[in-house]
N, C-alpha and C positions, 0 to 999 in steps of 0.2 A: 504494499499499499504506500502510495506517495502522499506526502503532506508537506506544505511549504513552511518555511521558518515563520512566515507571518501568521499562519494559522496556529502554529506551536505557541507563539506569543499570545495570541488572542485567547487561547484556551488555558493559559497559565500553566503549561505543561512543566516548565522548569521548577515552578514552585511545588507542584505535586510530586515531582521526582525526589525532592528532599525528604518526603515521607519514607521512601525506601532507603535513601542514603544513610539514615540514622541507624540502620540495621546491618549494614555491611561491616566488615572487619578491617578494611585497609583503605589507604589512599587510592590504590589501584581500583578497588571496587567502586569507590565514590566517583572516580573519573569515568569508569565504565558506565555507571548509571547516568551521569551527567551527559554523556555523548550518545545515549541509546537512541535509536531511530526505529520507526515501524519496520517490520519485516517485509520482504519483497513479495511473498506469495503465501497462500494459505497452507501449503504443504510445510513450509518452514515454520509457520505458526503452530500447526498441530505437532510437529516434531519437537518444537521448543517446549510446549506444554507437557508432552510425553516425557521429555528429559527431566523436567521439574518433578513430575509425579514419581519418577523412578528415583531421583535424588532424595525426595521427601521420604520414600519408603526405606531407602538406605539409612538415613539419619534416624528414623523411627526405630530401626532394628539395631543398627550398629552404634549409634550415639554420637558419631563425630566423623569428620573427613579431614585428611591431612591439611595442616595449615602451619604458617609461621607468622607470628604477630609483628615481625620486623619488616613486612613487606612495604616498600615505597616505590613510586614511579621511577623508572630509569631513563626516561626520554631525555631529561636535561643532562644527565651524566653522559649519555651517548653523544650529545651535542658538544659537551665539553671535551670529550675524548677526541672528537674529530677536529676541533679547533686548536687544542693544545698538543695533541699527539700523545698525551699521557694522562692517566687517571691515578690519583694517589690512593693509598690503602683504604682510607675511610670512604672513598668514592667507589671503590670496587666491592665493598661489603654488600650493598644492596643487590648486586648481581649474584653474589654467592648465595644470599637468601632466596632470591627468586628462582635461580636455576636449580638450587638444591630442592626446593619444593616441587618444581616440575618433575624432577627425577623421581621423587617419592610418589607423586600422583601417577606417573607413567608406569612405575613398577607395580602399582596397585591394580592396573587395568586388567591383568590376567585373573586375579581373584574376583574382580568386579564381574567380569564376563562369566566366570565359572559359577558364581552365585546368582546369576540371573539379572544383573544390572548392565545389560549390553549397551544401552544408550549412553550411560555414564562412562562405561569402559571405552566406547568409541571416541567420546570427547577426550578422555584421558590419553588415548593413543595419538591424538592430533599433536601432542607436544613433540617437538624435535628431540633428538637424543643429545643431551648435554652432559653425559657422563664424564667425558674428558675435560670439559670446561670446569665442572665441579671439582674434579681432582686438582686441576691446575690452580684453582682459587683457594684450595685448602691450605696453601702456604701462608695465608693471612690469619692472624689471630683475631679475636672478637673486637679488638681496638683498631684493626686495620694495619697492624704492624707485621712486617714480614718475619716469619720464623727463621732461625738460623739455617734450617734445612731447605730453605727456598732454592738454594743452589750450593754446590760444593765450594764455590769461590767465596760466597758470602759467609759460609760457616768458617772457612779458613781466615777471612779477614776479621771476623768478630772474635775468633779465638785469639788471633794475634793482638787485637785491640784490648781484649780482657787481660792478656799477659802484660801488655805495655802499661796498662792502668795499675796493675799490681806492682810492677816495677817502679812506677812513678810514686806510688804511695810508700813503698819501702825506702826509696831515696829520701822522700819527704820526712819520714820518721827519723832518719839519721840526721837530717838538718835540724829537726826539732830537739833532738837530744844532744846537739853540739853545744857544749858549755859556752863556747866563744860567741855564739849567736843568740843564746837564750835571752839575755837581757835586752836585746834589740827587738824582740817579737812582742806584738801586742796580745796575741793569742797563740796557744800551743796547738794549732790545728792546721791541716792542709785543706785548702778549698779550691774551687774552680772559679776562675774569672775570665771572661772572654774566651771560654772553652780551653783554658790552660790551667795547670796545677800551679797554685801560688801560695804564699804565706802573707799574713798581715803583720806589717812592720810598723813600729812607732815612727811618727813623722820625723822626729829629730834624728833618728837613727838611720833613715833611708840613704843619706849620701854615703855612709860608710858600709852599707849592707852589700855583700857580694851578689848582685843580681841586677835585673832589669825592671825599671818602673813599669807597672801595668795600668793602675787606676787608683783614684782616691777612694777611701771608704765614705759611707753616707754621712758620717759626722765630720769628715775632713781632718780628724785628729790622727789618722793613721793612713798608710798606703799599702796597696797590694804590690808585692814584689815577686818576680819570678826568679828564684835562686839560679845561679849559673849551673849548678849541678842538675837542675831539672830541664834546662833548655833543650838538650839533645832528645830526651825522652818525650818532652812536650811536642817537639817537632815531629817525632815519629808517630805520636798519637794523632796529631793534626792530619798527617798524610794518610794514616789508616782510616780516619773518619771520612776523609774525602774519597778514599777507595770504597768505603762502605756506601757512601751516598751514590757514587757512580754505579756500583753494582745493584743497589736497590732501584735506582732509576731504570737501569737496563731491564730488570725483571718486571717492573711495573709497566714499562713501555710494551714489553712482550705480551703481558696480560691484556693490556688495552687493545693491542692490534688483534689479539685472539677474539675479543668481544666485538670489536667493530666489524670483523669479518663475518660475524653471524648476526648482525643488527636486525635483519628482517625476521629471522627465527626467534630472536629474543623478544622483539616487539609483539610477534604473534603469540609467544608464550605468555607475555604480560596480559594480552587481551584475553586469553583463555583463563588465566588466573582471575581476571576481573569477572568473567562469566561464572566461574565457580563461586566466587565471593558473592555475586548477586543471587545465585541459587540459595546459598546459605542465608543471605539477607531476606529473601522472600519467605523462606521457611519460618524464620523468627518473626518476620513482620505479620504473617498470617496468624501466629500464636497470640498476638496482642491486638489485632485489628479485625473488625467484623467485615472483611473484604473477601472476595472469592476470585478464583480463576474461572472465567465464563466458559460455557460450552461453545465450541466452534462449529459453525454450519457452512456447508459448501455454497448454499444459495445466498444471495445478497439480502441485506436487511439486518435488523437487530430487535431484540426483545429484552428490555431491562426491567427487572423487578426490584422495587425499593432502592432505586439508584439515588445517590445523594452527592452533593458537591462537598469535598472534604475541607475546602477553605472556609466554609461556613461554620465549621465546628459542630458541636452538639445540637445547635438549634436548627441545623439543616433538616428540612422536611423531605422524607423519601418520596420519590415519584415513580409510578409505573408508566412506561412509555415504550411504544414499539412502532416500527415502520418497515414496510417491505413485503409483508405477507399478503394483506388484503388491500393495501393502498401504497402508492409510491410517493405521495406528498402529504405532509402534515402541517396544517396552518394553525398556529397557536395565537389565541387572542386573549384580551383582558386588559385591565387598567394598567397604568404605569406603576412601577415598583411592585408589580404583582408576582414576579418571578418568571416571566417569559424568557428573559435573557439567561437567567440561571438554568432554566430547563435546557436551553440550546447548549450551553457550556457543559452541563452535566452529560448530555449525550455525547458531545464531541470528545470530552476527556476520557469517557469510558471506552469509546471505540478506539481512540488513539492509544491508551494504555494497553488495551487487550492486544492490539496489533504489535505492540512492543514485547508481548509475552509476559506482561505484568498483571498482578491482581487489580481488580476494579472495585470501587466502592458501591457494591450492589449485593443482592441476596442470591442464594441458590436458585437455579432455574433461568438465570439470565443467559442470553445467547447473543453471540456476535457472528455475523456472516461475512461473506466475501466482499471486499471493497478494493477498488483500484486507486481511488483518490478520496481524500478527506480535506475539504477546504471550508473556511468560515469567513463570513463578513459580519463582524460584530463590533458595535461601538462607532465612535466618531472617527472617520477617515479623512478629515480635512487636513490638507497639506499646504503650508504657506510656501515652501520651496518650490513645489510644482504648480502653485497657483490654482489648486483644486478646492472647490467648495465641498461641504459635507456630501451633498447629493452627487457631485461629480466623482468623489472618491468612491462612493458605493457603486456607482455605475461602472467605473473602471474595474473594480474588483469583480463584479458579476460578469463582465465581458470576458475576464480571464477564466472564470469558472465555465462559461459556455464553450470556450475553446477546447476544454479537456473533458467535457461531459460525455459520459457513456453509461451503459446499463449498470455498471458496478461502482459508480461514483456516489458520494454522499456530500451534500452541500448544506451548510447551516447559514441562514440569512436572517439577520435581525432587522426589524422595522422595514419590511418590504414595501417599497413605494413611497417611503417618507422623504422629507427634505425638499419637496416641490409642491406644485399645485395639487390638491387632494384628488381631483378627478383625473388628471393626467398621471399622477403617481399611482393611483389604483389601477388604471388601464395598463400602465407599464408593468406593474406587479403581476397582473393576470397574464400578460403576454410572456413574462419571464417564466412563470410557472408552467404555462402551456409548452414553452420551448424545452424546458427541462424534462417534462413528461414525454415529449416526442423522442428524446434520447433515452427514455426509461430510467433516468437517474432518480435517486432518492433525494428528496428536499424536505428540510425542516425550516419553516419560516414563521416569523412573528409579524403581526400587523395590527393597525387600528382601523384600517379602511373597511367600511361595511361592504362595498362591492367585492372585495377580495374574500370577505367572510361568506357572502352569498355564493360566490364561485365555489368555495371549498365545500359548501353544503350540497350543492346541486351537481357537481362535476364527478363523474366516475373516476375511481383511482385516486381521489383526493379525500383526505379526512380532516376534520377540524378538532381542536381541543381548546380548553381555556384554563386560565389560572383562577382558582377560587378566591372570592373576595367577600368580606363581611360588611354588608351595607350599614350595620349599626355602628361599628367602631371605625369604619373607613380604613381598616387594616387588611392587608393581603394575607391569605392563609398558606400561600406558596404550594398549594396542591394542584396537580395537573389533572383536569377532568377530560378524559378522552371522549370524543364524540359529542361534546357539548360546546356550542359557540359561546364566546364571552362578549360581554358588553364593555365598552370603555368606561361606563359609569361617570362620564364627565358631568352630566347635569346633576346627578345625585351628590357627587363630591362637591360641586360648586354650591349646591343648596346647603350642605352641611357646613361649609366654610363661610356662609353668610351672604351669598349672591342674592341681590334683590329679586323678589318674586316677579316683578314686571319683566325683568330680563329673562328669567326662566320660562315665563309664559310664552314669550316671543320665540324662544328656542324650541319649546315643545310644539308650538303651532307650525314652525318650519319643518320639524321632523315628520309631522302627520301628513304634510303635502307630498312626501316622498312616496313613490310607487313601490310598495313592498307587499309581499304575500307571506306573512309570518306564520299564518295557520298551516299553509302548505309545507313551509320549512320545518315547523315543529313536528308535523306528522311524520315526515321523513326521518327527522331526528330520533323520534321515539322508536321507530322500526329499527333503525340502525343500532340504537342502544340495546334493545332487547336481544337482537341477533349476536352482537359482540359480547355482551355479558354472558350469554349461554356458552359461546365458544371459549371464553376466558375461563369459566368454571371447569369446562371439560379439560382444557389444557392444563390448568392448575392441578387437577386430580392426576393426570398422566405424569406431569412433572414430579409431583410428590412421590408417586409410585416408583418412577425410575430412580430418583435420588435415594429412596429407601433401599432399593435393590443394590445400587452402587455402593452405598455405605456398608450394607451387609456383606457384599463381596470383599470390600477392602478389610473389613473386620475379620472375615474368615481367612483372607490371605495372610494378614498379620499373625493370626493364631497359628496357621500352618507353619509359618516361618519360625515362630517361637518354639513350636513343637519339634520342628526339624533340628533346631539348635540344641534343644534338650536331648533329643534322641542321639545326635552325634556326640554330645558330651558324655552321655551314659555309655555309648558304645566304645568310645575311646578310653573311658575309665576302666571298663571291663577288660578291654584289650591290654591295657597297661597292667592291671592286676594279674591277668593270665600270664603275661610275659615275665613279670617279677616272680610269680609262682614257678614258672618253668625254669627260670634261672636258679632259683633255690633248689628245685628238684635235681637240676643238672649238677649243682655243687655237691649235693648229698650223694648223687650217683658217682661223681668223681671220687669222693671220699671212700666209697666202697671199692671202686676200681683200683685205688692205690694199693690195696691188699693183693691184687692179682699181678700177673706177669706183664700185662699189656698197659702199663702205666703211661708210657710215652704216647701210644696211640690214643689213650683216653684223654690225655692233656690236649692233644691235637684236635680231637673231635669236640672237646668242651670249648676250646678257644674259638673254633670255627662257629659253633653254635651261639656262643656268647656275643661274638662280633655281629652276627646277623640280628639277634634279638635286641642288642644295644642300639643298633641303627633304628629298628622299629620303634623302640621305647623313646629314643630321642625325638623322632618325628611326632609321635603322639603327644609327648610333653610340650613340644614347641607349638603344636596346634592348640593344645589346651591353654598354654600360657597366652597365646595371641587372642584367644576368645575371651579369656578372663580380663586381659588388659583393655579390651574394647569398652568395657563397662566402667573404667576408672574415671574418677573426677577430673584428673589432669587432662584427659582427652576431651573433656567438655569445657575446657578453659577455666576450671575452678581449681586453683592450686590449694591442696591441703595445707593447714598451718598448725603450729603448736597449740594444743588444747582442743582441737577438733575431735569429735567422736567419729570413728571410721569403722567400716567393715572390711575385713581382709578378704579380697575377692578369691574365690576358689574354695573358701571355707565359710562356716557360719560364725566365725570368731569376730568379735567386736572389741574395740579398745580405745584408748585415748592416746593421741600423739604427744610424746614427751620431748622429742628432739628431732630436728631435720638436718641432715648433712648431705648436701648436694642432692642426689636423686634417691636417697635412702632415709627412711623415718624409723625412729625407735618408738614402738607401740607397747604400752602397758596393757596386756590383755589378761585380766584375772591375775593369777599368780605368776604369769609368764611375762617376760620383757623380750620382745621380738624385734629383729632388724628386718624391715620389709621395704621393698622397692615402692616408690611413690606411685608407680604404674599399677600396683596391685591393691591400691586403696581407693575406697569410694566414701566420700564424706556423707554422713547421715544427716538428714534434715531434722532439726530439733523441733519437737512439739512443745507445747506450753508445759506439759508435765515433766518432760526431760529437762527443760530449762530450770524448773524449780528443784528437781531432785535428780542429778546426773548419776547414772549407774552404768556399770560395765558388766556385760554378760558374755559368756562364751559357750557355744553349743557346736561341737565339732562332730561330724559323722564318724562313727567308730569304724576303722578299717577292718577288713576281713582277710582271713588266710595269712596272717602275719606270724611267722615262725618265732620261737623263743630264742633261737640261735642264728647269728649271722656269721658266715665264713668269708673272710676277705684275704685269707692267706694266699700269697702269690700275686695279689693285685699291686699296681703302682699306686703311690700316694694320691696323685691327682684323680685317680679313678675311685680309690677306696673311700676317701674321706667324705665326698658327697653321698656315696652309697650308705655309709654309716649314719650320717646326719638324717637322711631320709628315713632310714630304717628305725632309728631311735624315736623320731617324731611319730611314726605310725605305731610303734610298740607302746609308747606312752598313751596314745589315744585309744589303743586297743585294750588298755587296762592292765597290762603287765606290771608287776611290782619290780621284777628283776629279769634281765636278759643277759645273754652271753655273746661277746664278740670274739671270734677266733681269728687272731692275726698272726699266729706262729711266733717262733723264737727269732730266727734270722738275726739281723744286726740291730733289731730293736727300733728301727725307724718308724714302722707302722704303729707299733705299740705306743711310742712317744706321741705321734700325731693323734691317735685315738684319745689318749689321755688329755691332750691340749683341747680337743674338741669337747670332751666331757666337762672340762672346767668352764667352758663358755655357755653351755646349755642350761637355762634357768630351771628346767624341770627335772634335772638330775640331782638327786640328793647326795650320792656318793658313788665311788667306783674303786675297784681293787683288782689286783692280779689274782688269778685262780690259785686255789690251794691244792693240797694233795688230793688226787682223785678228780680234780676239776679242770686239769689241763695245765696247771702251774703257770709259768710266765708266758706261755703261749696263748693265754686267753685273758680277757678283761671282763669282770663281772660288774654290771651297771645296775644300780638301784635308783628307781624313780621316786620323786616326792609323792607323798600320800595325797591324792586328790581330795579325799574327804576332809583332811585337816586344813588344806589350803583354801 
């Protein structure tokens, strides 16, 4: 759909777009919303709505989508890079954030497609591959400074520079400890001045101090002197710093050239990020606003239910208005300030927003059809520069509309035929309507002219409407009454305002001399109203039925998805338990086989079996961890903080955060103090009762098939310790009071690591080496704390 910038301004579209901008998460998203235009065709519009519905379902089920809050526009940085030939570290960081996010979204596309989000996956696949660029930009730290490892030469220079600084400080310390110079120094410190190591010397001692004057102190009572002994090393440091600057500049220029070479792909990636940000913004906009995404119809026309103008705020009165099905032109009449222009603008902005793929301020059941053009002529178009009167400005605008008119056009015309002689203006207005109808265009027009009202009432394919007016208070009701012609109420308003009766009598006598057949018009009006009201009731019933069916299908789909997630989680848990049980059985089998002559073959078979089951177990645990982390608060943009009550995802355990270190939190859960990744925590919403009386409860599902003995003999430390920790956790939850860890004698390394682990675990009361008949020093007996007493 095509719509001019003039129409965009007349409909206040830029003001309306700010409603959406408040809900996007980045400058990129806000810029994308600001520049949004109507889509080209109805297929793109339908695809855009389907994309949003899929994204909405993904957020409902998964809870979040990859994001980086540091996103900013990179256009100006690209321009700077082209003009200067180099971008400095802090100017390169936005590219690292942007391209890093594109890589994460693109990597997610496979999972998206596999899980049924094909449209979102397809949009994610549109990102170019920026893997190499992200790796190249990883030489920058979070302040934009190059790491030493940015190049081997830079690492060498910085290493030499650090050595030179240490040498300079060592020489400086010797100077400070020289008894012959001590009395001449103001302070016993080595400092930097003008990028050189110097000492602070008393002013009166400066002429006799063996060194070079550098600068006065701020007080002027002392001077900075560069001792002769430091001149050579200072010169070396200065040369190394220049070498460092040159090498840094070379690296930054290379990174700049890399980005400029992919300018188009980067700008396309930024545009796609803006689209995803807008999808996110629409999702949260709809959570807090009573707006909808309208249904899209192939045929032209629109049907708006309870549409309202958002700039009017809460006092906006919803209107029901349609055009295109039973008629092609709608003429709106009524008194001034009655809401005619608001009705035009409401229709215009709803159609415009819908064709941008955005929600509209209306109710369910609203429909928007196919449009090739949307143009409006609203308000005073007088132009001093072009020497155009108000009437001339309107005529010029309508001529432009007539030039593009076709069967899919929608035109909004305010005060049709106004600004000139009433008779000539009315005749011209009728002619304009007739011409638009010949093109089969859709037209919404407001007017005060009675000839145009009569034309609308008596002409096929034209309908009339009016804005409601209270004759007692002289105030408009801002309601649109379809099928009912409106009066201008000029005489009534004049009477209420005190116009002399003699004047009003003359006016009424003049009106009665006009040739009108109101009885005939009213009869036609009543027939039309009865027919339209019946059709509207039937349509409302069908729409309600369809909406109920759609909502039920969406509810069933969400339930199926949740059930699928639950079934997969249960299946993977069972698979994990089976694998662990198989490994334990294999270990027991190996223990028995050690007594036979085929010990070597048994070890070989066990190792092969264990390697295969370990791989399966790792895959299951990774999928389980990913599913758990998708529900964490941190992925919803809510960072847990000290004092929050949280649930540890993957368990039923809850607790209070006592400390946060980087990405790990210390959680006090009942008698246990646990170190947990922030990605496995979900902040619990406090109820009023919880706020008054905070409590901590723990309810963990009791594991099944946990043996009382764990054999880790022959394992490596990095394999054994995680296995022991997992086993002890399960054994404690399974209700064991005491278990045995078989680590063997060997060199004692495994035994020592097991004991160190036992010291750290809060639910272990004590541990000891095995006694006679228990395995001696080859086993460790672990006793758990008593759950009842804790």
